[in-house]
N, C-alpha and C positions, 0 to 999 in steps of 0.2 A: 372242298367245294361248297359243302353245306354251310360251313362256317362263314364263307364269303357271302353266300346268299342271305344268311341271317343278318350279317352286318349291314348289307345293302338295304334290307328291309328296315332295320333300326334307323339307318341314316335317313331313309325316306320319311319315316315317321317324325324324326327330329326336324327335318326341313319343313314338313307340313305344319308342325306345331309352331315353328318360328314364323312362317308366313302368316298364319292365322293370328298370332299374337301381335305381330308387328303392325298389322293393319287394323284400324278401329272397326268395330262391328258394323258401323254405318259410316258412309263418307259424307253424310249431310252435316254441314257445319252448324254447331250450336252457338258459338260465340267466336268472333273474329277480331283480332287486334291488328291494325295496319299502321306501321311507322309511328308507333306511340312513344313519344318522349315525354318526360315530366320533370319539372324543376320546382323546387321550393325556394324562392328567392334566387340566390346565387348558387344554390346546391342542386346539381343535376342528378336525379335519382335514377331515371330510366332513359335509355338511349336507343331510339329507333327499334322498338320491339314490334316484331311482326309474328303473329302466332294464330293458328286456327285450332280451336278445340271442337271436337266432333260430338255429335249426338251418340249416346250409348257408349261413351268412352270415359275411362277413369284415368286422369292425368295427375301426376305429382310434379311439384315444382321444387327443385333443389337449388341451393346457391349459398354463398357466404353470408354470414350474419350481417344485417343492415344493408344488403344490396338492393332491396326494393321488392322482395317477393310479396310482402303484404300489401304494398302499394299497388302491385299488379292486380291483386284481388279487388282492391277498392276501385280500380278502373273498370273492372268487369261488373262490379256492383253499381257503378255510376255514382259513387260517392265522390269521385274525383274525375276531372276531365283531362284528357291529354293536351299537351301543348299544340299550338296551331300546326296543322298538317297531319295530326294523328286522328285515328278513327276507331271506334269500338262499335261493332254491329252484331245483331242477333238474328237467329233464324226467324223469329217472330218479333213484331214491334214491341210487345210488352211481355217478355218471358217471365215466368214465375221463378224467382231466384231466392234460395235460402242461404243463410250464412251461419257458420259455427266458428266461434273464436277459441283461442287456446284455453281460456278460463270460461267456466259455464255462465257467468254473469247472471245468476238467478236472483230474483227478488226475495230476500230472506223472510219477509212477512207474508209471502204467498205460498200456498201448497204446490205440490208438483203439478197437478192438473191446472191450477190457476196460472202457473208460470208458462205452461204450454199454450194456454189460451191467449197469452199476451200477443202473440204474433197474429192472432185472428181478430184483434181489436184495432188494427191499423190498416190503412190503405183500403182496397176494394172489399176486404173481408169484414170491415167493421159494421156493414149493414146486414151481415149474416144473422139470422135469428139465434137467440141465446142457446136454444136446444141443439141446433145444428153445430154451433161452435163447440159445445160440450161433447157432442158425439165425435167430432173431428179430433179433439184433444184426447178423448178416450182411445180412439183408434191409433193415434200416434204413440201414445204410451204403450199400447199393445205391441206395436212394431218393435219397440226397444225392450220389451219384456218387463215393463214396470207398472202395469195396470194395478197391481196389488199395493203399490206405494203412492197411489194418486193423492191421498190426503196427508202425506208426510211433508214436512217442511225441509228446506235444504240442509239445515244443521243435523237432521236426522238421517241423512243419506251419505254414503261414502263418496269419495271423489269421482270414482268411475260411474256411480249411479247419477251423480249430478251432471256429468258430461252426457250421459244418456238422455237426461231430461232436456239438455240443451239441443241435442240432436233431434229429439222428438218435437221440440218447439219449432225447429227449422222445417221438419217434415210435415207438420200439421197444416201448413198452407199449400200443400201439394206442389212443391217446387219441381220444375223441370231440370233446373241446374242447382247444384249444391256446391257452395264455396266453403272451404274449410282452412282455417289459419292455424296450423299446428294444433289440431284439436286434441291430440293425445300426449303432447309434450310434457305435461305436468304429472302424468300417471306413472305408476310403477310398471315394470316390464311385463308382468303377467297380465295385469288389467289392460295394458295397452294392446297386447297381442289379442286378447279376447275381443276387445272392441273393434280392432282391425277387421276381424272376420265377421263380426256382427254387422259392421258397416257394409262390407262386401255382400253379405246376405240381403240386406235391405236394397242395395243398388241393383242386385240381380233379380229381385222379386218383381215379376211382371204386374202384380196387383196394385203397385203404386205408380205415381207419375214420374218418379225420379229417373232421369235419363243420363245426365252428365255430372260427374264429380271432378272438381279441381281442388287438390289438396296441397297446401304448403307444408313441408316437413324438413327437418334437419337430419332425418334418419335415412341413410341410403338403403338399408335393409327393408325398412317400412315402405319406401317408395317402390322398391322392386316387387315385393310380395303383393302389393295392392294394385299396381298400375298396368295400363296398356302401354303408356309411354311416359318417359321422365323428361321434363324440361330442365335443362341445366343452364342456370343463369351465371353470367360473368360477374366479377366484382363491380361495385358502383363506379360510374353510372352503368346500370345493368342492361345487358342485352341478352338475347337468346344465344347461348354459346353452342348448344347441341340439343338435338331431339333424339333421345335414345329409346328405341322400342324394347319392350320386355317380352321375350319369346317364351313365356310360361303359359301352359295351357290353362283354361278355365273349366270348371270353377276352381279357384285357389283353395288349398287345404292346408291344415297344420302339417308340418313336415316337409313342405315344398322347398325349404331351405337346403335340402339335400339334392335337389334337382340340378343337373349341370348348368342349365340355362340361368338359374338363380345365381350360382357362383360366378359365372362368366359376366353377367350384367353388373353385379356388385363390383367385380374387379375392374370393369371398364369405367364405372362411375367414380370409383376411388382414384383411378389413374387420372381422370379428367379433373377431379377435385384437387389433386396434388399439383397439377400443372397450372392452376390458376394463380 
């Protein structure tokens, strides 16, 4: 009898964890894509994508190589416009959006802090006083733990440190939304795992403005350990094939790969991937 009661309690806890993880922490929409298709000449890349990304949510996008995942980010960044009939809208008229690419794309002739300051020299931030720009850059380097390397040049930094500089550069402008295009794909496994959890720490930190993260990745395991939901894209022309909630409790920690919910979600995503 006691064993049955204990099992019921464990089941209730698992159900609570699942419901909490499946629903974003806030239902306020940060960015919304409605009926977005996109073609480059005769090549149709996206097909009728409708997707809401919520505030205070971490979302990963999975899909076959070349299906249009990066193109989807560029729509959100407004570097591209959807075909007629499609619409991209935001919670506010001019949200602050940061972008991190797969490669750091640092200027080799600039120091770490000068590279971070680059994002503060464009757009509405370019009128910011020089002293304030430097303070913001210093704070951003502090967030990624590289304030002691502020005067180092890119060639003096490891690949993981360079990518941290790239993340600091995106964070320096106080973005509400952070878009990441396979940011850790070129790193070794140990460095990648470390930066995964550093990014989660930054996202969860209430002292910064960052609310929403959308990350393109090819790694199913990475998408599960990081995300509230995983967006599964179909082959090109890509549409949203499935929205898979990740029923893992937060905060995420090293070793959560042993959690049954991690195993089950990875299994489901692999099954969907094989069926494409």
